[in-house]
PANU-170191 format. One record per residue: residue number from 0; residue in one letter; chain; x, y, z of N, C-alpha, C, O in turn. Coordinates in pm, whole numbers, always signed. Layout:
<recs>
<NUM, a, A, <X, Y, Z>, <X, Y, Z>, <X, Y, Z>, <X, Y, Z>>
...
</recs>
This chain:
<recs>
<0, m, A, <+3364, +417, -2937>, <+3337, +296, -2861>, <+3431, +183, -2903>, <+3479, +107, -2818>>
<1, i, A, <+3456, +171, -3032>, <+3542, +65, -3082>, <+3686, +86, -3037>, <+3757, -10, -3009>>
<2, k, A, <+3731, +211, -3029>, <+3866, +239, -2980>, <+3882, +196, -2835>, <+3987, +144, -2797>>
<3, n, A, <+3778, +216, -2754>, <+3784, +182, -2612>, <+3771, +33, -2586>, <+3830, -18, -2491>>
<4, d, A, <+3692, -38, -2669>, <+3668, -181, -2648>, <+3654, -249, -2783>, <+3552, -235, -2850>>
<5, s, A, <+3756, -323, -2824>, <+3754, -385, -2957>, <+3654, -500, -2966>, <+3626, -548, -3076>>
<6, k, A, <+3599, -543, -2854>, <+3502, -652, -2855>, <+3358, -601, -2837>, <+3267, -681, -2814>>
<7, v, A, <+3337, -472, -2848>, <+3203, -416, -2831>, <+3111, -467, -2943>, <+3153, -481, -3058>>
<8, s, A, <+2986, -495, -2908>, <+2892, -549, -3006>, <+2811, -439, -3072>, <+2797, -328, -3019>>
<9, r, A, <+2758, -471, -3190>, <+2671, -377, -3260>, <+2547, -349, -3176>, <+2496, -237, -3172>>
<10, k, A, <+2498, -454, -3110>, <+2379, -439, -3026>, <+2403, -339, -2913>, <+2319, -253, -2888>>
<11, f, A, <+2517, -350, -2847>, <+2550, -258, -2739>, <+2562, -115, -2790>, <+2511, -22, -2729>>
<12, m, A, <+2630, -99, -2905>, <+2644, +35, -2963>, <+2507, +94, -2996>, <+2482, +212, -2971>>
<13, a, A, <+2420, +11, -3052>, <+2286, +58, -3088>, <+2208, +101, -2965>, <+2140, +204, -2967>>
<14, e, A, <+2216, +24, -2858>, <+2145, +58, -2735>, <+2198, +188, -2674>, <+2121, +273, -2632>>
<15, e, A, <+2330, +202, -2671>, <+2390, +322, -2614>, <+2358, +448, -2694>, <+2337, +555, -2637>>
<16, l, A, <+2353, +435, -2827>, <+2329, +550, -2914>, <+2181, +568, -2947>, <+2143, +662, -3017>>
<17, e, A, <+2099, +475, -2896>, <+1954, +478, -2916>, <+1915, +479, -3064>, <+1831, +558, -3108>>
<18, v, A, <+1980, +390, -3140>, <+1948, +370, -3281>, <+1934, +220, -3306>, <+1962, +138, -3217>>
<19, n, A, <+1892, +184, -3426>, <+1875, +45, -3465>, <+2010, -18, -3498>, <+2104, +52, -3538>>
<20, e, A, <+2021, -150, -3482>, <+2145, -221, -3517>, <+2179, -205, -3664>, <+2297, -197, -3699>>
<21, k, A, <+2078, -200, -3750>, <+2104, -181, -3894>, <+2170, -46, -3919>, <+2254, -34, -4007>>
<22, t, A, <+2133, +55, -3842>, <+2194, +187, -3855>, <+2341, +179, -3820>, <+2424, +237, -3890>>
<23, i, A, <+2375, +108, -3714>, <+2515, +90, -3674>, <+2591, +20, -3785>, <+2701, +63, -3821>>
<24, s, A, <+2535, -87, -3841>, <+2600, -161, -3949>, <+2625, -71, -4069>, <+2731, -78, -4132>>
<25, r, A, <+2528, +12, -4102>, <+2541, +103, -4216>, <+2652, +205, -4191>, <+2732, +232, -4280>>
<26, y, A, <+2657, +260, -4071>, <+2762, +357, -4037>, <+2900, +293, -4045>, <+2994, +355, -4096>>
<27, i, A, <+2913, +171, -3995>, <+3042, +102, -3995>, <+3088, +75, -4138>, <+3207, +87, -4168>>
<28, k, A, <+2995, +38, -4227>, <+3031, +14, -4366>, <+3085, +140, -4433>, <+3171, +132, -4521>>
<29, e, A, <+3036, +256, -4391>, <+3079, +383, -4449>, <+3220, +423, -4405>, <+3285, +503, -4472>>
<30, i, A, <+3266, +368, -4294>, <+3399, +400, -4242>, <+3496, +295, -4295>, <+3490, +178, -4255>>
<31, a, A, <+3584, +336, -4383>, <+3671, +241, -4455>, <+3775, +174, -4366>, <+3818, +63, -4398>>
<32, n, A, <+3817, +236, -4258>, <+3929, +181, -4180>, <+3885, +96, -4060>, <+3967, +68, -3972>>
<33, i, A, <+3759, +55, -4054>, <+3712, -33, -3947>, <+3665, -164, -4008>, <+3590, -165, -4105>>
<34, r, A, <+3712, -275, -3949>, <+3666, -405, -3996>, <+3655, -501, -3879>, <+3721, -485, -3777>>
<35, y, A, <+3569, -602, -3895>, <+3549, -704, -3793>, <+3628, -827, -3832>, <+3616, -876, -3944>>
<36, v, A, <+3709, -877, -3742>, <+3793, -994, -3766>, <+3741, -1108, -3680>, <+3722, -1092, -3559>>
<37, g, A, <+3720, -1223, -3741>, <+3671, -1339, -3668>, <+3522, -1357, -3686>, <+3459, -1292, -3769>>
<38, k, A, <+3466, -1448, -3606>, <+3324, -1476, -3615>, <+3258, -1463, -3478>, <+3314, -1504, -3376>>
<39, g, A, <+3139, -1407, -3479>, <+3057, -1402, -3359>, <+3128, -1345, -3238>, <+3199, -1244, -3246>>
<40, k, A, <+3109, -1411, -3125>, <+3165, -1361, -2999>, <+3317, -1375, -2992>, <+3381, -1312, -2908>>
<41, n, A, <+3374, -1457, -3079>, <+3519, -1478, -3078>, <+3592, -1371, -3157>, <+3715, -1364, -3151>>
<42, g, A, <+3520, -1287, -3231>, <+3583, -1186, -3315>, <+3606, -1055, -3241>, <+3570, -1040, -3124>>
<43, h, A, <+3667, -960, -3313>, <+3692, -828, -3256>, <+3704, -726, -3369>, <+3726, -762, -3485>>
<44, w, A, <+3690, -601, -3335>, <+3702, -491, -3431>, <+3847, -450, -3445>, <+3922, -449, -3347>>
<45, e, A, <+3887, -415, -3567>, <+4020, -361, -3591>, <+4008, -227, -3663>, <+3928, -211, -3755>>
<46, i, A, <+4088, -133, -3618>, <+4098, -4, -3686>, <+4231, -4, -3759>, <+4337, -10, -3696>>
<47, v, A, <+4226, +2, -3892>, <+4348, -6, -3972>, <+4392, +129, -4023>, <+4494, +139, -4092>>
</recs>
């Protein structure tokens, strides 16, 4: 999802995957090459 849309929200990912937002946050922390740049709606995901 992040590859297709760098502005995708955790909430949207959680709804699509039918899991909790905390689960999404935990999964993202486990992936070392993904980070969020910026704040709130003005930010975006980067894959490094």
